[in-house]
N, C-alpha and C positions, 0 to 999 in steps of 0.2 A: 420490568427490568429497571435496575438502579443505574444511576449515572456512574460510569467508570472514570470519566474525565469531564471537567467543566472548564471551558476556555472563556475567559471573561475580559472583554474590552482590551484586546491586544492591539498595541500600536508599535510600529517598527520604522525607524528612520535610518537612512544611510548617509554618512558624511563623505562628500567628495570634494575635489578641488574647486568645483563650480558651486559648492554649497550643499545644503542639506536636502536630501530627497526623501519624501514621505512614501514608504513602500506599503505598509499595512495600516489601515485606519479603523480602529474600533471593532475588531472582529470578535464575536461571541457565539458560541454554540456548545451543546452538550453531546456527549457520546455515551450511549448505554452499553452495558456489558452484552457482548454477543452481536452488536451491530456491525454492519459493513457500510462504510461511508466512503463516497468518492468526492474529491474536490476537483472541479473544473474551472477554467477561466482562460482569458487571453494569455498569450505568451508574455512572460515577463511581469505578470501581475503579482507574483509573490507566493505561488502555491508551494514550491519547494522550501521557500523561506519559512512559511508557516509550519511545514512539517518538521523542519530543523528546530523550531522553537518548541513544538510539542514534544520532540524527542529529548530535549534538554541540551542539544549540541550548541544551540544559539541562545545565549542568556542575555543578550543586549536588546531588551525590549521593555515596554511598559505594559501593565495589565497583570493578570494572574492566571495561572493554570492550577486548578485544584485536582489533586489526585492522591491516592494512597502512596505513602513513602516507599512501600515495598512493591509498587507496581513494576512489573518487568516489561520493558519496551524493547522490541527488536526493529531494526531499520534495514530495509533492503533497497538498494539503489538500482539504477538501470544497468550498470556494469555488473557482471557476475563476480569479478574480483577473485577468481580462483587462482591459487598458486600453482604455476605450471610444473614445479618439481615434486608436487604431491599427487598421489592418486586421488580420484574423486572421493573415495571413502575417507581418506586422510583429510581432504578439504572439508568434508561434511562434518567431521568431529572436531575441527580445529577450534571452534568457539567453545565447545565443551572442555577441551584441553586447557585453553587459556583461562577459563573461569574455574578450573579444577572441579569439573562436574562429571568426570568420567566414572561411571559405575555401571553395574549390570542393567539397571533400570533405564538409564539414559541411552545406553548402547542398544538395548532391545527396541527402544522407540526409534532410533536411527534406522535399524533394520526394517522396522515396520514402514518407515517413510520410503526407504529404497524399494520396498516391495510395492507400496502404493503408487509410486511414480515409475514403476517398471524399469528400474535401473540396477536390479540385483546382479545381472550378468556383467555389468560394467564396473563393479566396485573397485577393481584393481587397475582400471584404465586411467591414463593421464588425460587431462582436459583437452589437449590439442587434438585428440582423436574423436572428440564428441562434437555433435552439432550445437548450434547456438541454443536451441531449445533444451537440449539435454543438459548443457552447462548451466542454464538458468534454473532448471529443476534442482541441480546439485546445490546451487546458491540458496534456493528456497529451503531445501532440507537442512542446510547449515543454519539457517535462520530459525526454522521451526524446532530444531533439535533442542534449543534453549527453552522451549515451552513458554514463550512470552505471553503476557496477558494482553498486550496491545501490539499489533503488527502494523508497521508503517511501510508502505510501498510507494516509492517515488519512481513512477514510469518504468516499472521493472520489465514490462513486456514490449516496450516501444521499439527495441532494436530487432525484434523477431519478425519473421514473415507472418502473414495473416493466419495461416493454418496453425503454426506453432503458438502464436499469440492466443488464439481461441482455445486451444487444447490446454495450455498452461494456466490461463486465467480460470478456466472451468475447473481444473484440478485444485487451484487455490480456493475457489468458491466452495467446492464440495468439502474440503477438509476444514475450512473455516466454519461452515455450518455444522459439520459432524462434531467438531470439538468445541463449539461455541466460542470461537476466537473473535476478538474485536479487531477490526481492520479499518485502516484509513488508507485509501488509494488516491494518489495524485495522478491524473491522466489528462491528456488532450483529447482523448477519444470519447465522444458522447455516447456512442453505441456501447462501448465497454463500460462506461459509468452506469448506464441504465440497466444493462443486463447483469451487472456484477453486484449492485448495491441495494441496500435498504433505503438509503437517502443519498441524494446528490446535492452538494453545496456548490452553488454557482457564485463565483467571485467576479467582481467588476475589474476593469482595467486599473492600473496603478494610479493613485493609491488604492489599494485593494479593500473593498468592502463586500459584505454579503448582499447579493442582489436577490437571491431566492434560495430556499431549502426545499427541494422537491422530494416528497416521500413516495417511494416506489412500492406499489402493491400489485403483485402478480398472484394468480391462483396457484400456478405450478411453480414450486420453489426448488425442484429437484436438481436443475442444472441451468447454466446460462443459455444453453441451446433451447431448452423448454421455455425459459423466460422470454427469449426473443420471438417466440411464436405467439405470445399473448396479444390479444386484440388491442391492448392499451400501450403496447411497446412504442409504436410510432408517435402516439400522443405525448408520451413523456419526452421522447426525443425532440419533438417540436417545441415543447414548453422550454426546455433547456436551451435549445438553439436560439430561440427568440430572446432569451435573457442574456446571452453572451454578447460582449462588445467586440465582435469579430472585426467589424469595419473600422473600429477605432483603436485596435491594438497595435 
């Protein structure tokens, strides 16, 4: 696999009334096409900031990010951000409309996603009538409809109950593997990171540095449920847990 993205020596400082705060200190790593990577670390260590830098939303940093100029990046946040006056189908195609990408092919893909996520019968329903998990699936469809090369997920499952969280993260995992999507997930949940990812990047407390990059190898890659049954699952959990500055965050 070739590198889709190369993050080189990223530094980020914040200016406050009390002075300058060093947030990110010399972070470097590569992402290969088709890889799923999770980023974990103590609260406030700069995980979301790093994701904003990778997305291009935050340009106030030093270092470099090497990527193809035509690389399509989609960013999904914790909030579903659905517009209440639109049906969920209208919400799902909103990004396509804004980018003037509505055509037979893109709409067929949206229909495929509605079928994949078992939302066909709710297409003309408004968001207020759906559960949190269903609304998050719609937000995911809206994101995937643009067919991004790189999908950035910032705690997108954290507001859901445990069952919905597992179901939706498994859905995302399966479609990412099926369509060879490259994904970066920011999460506080070590279990989620291990079961979801090919690699887990462990960040230190602020100023954030990489403490470890753990490569995850499971025999069964079919689903996150099967990955959690692997004999090495708890070993990976323990490695990442020991690397986290939990008591110092």
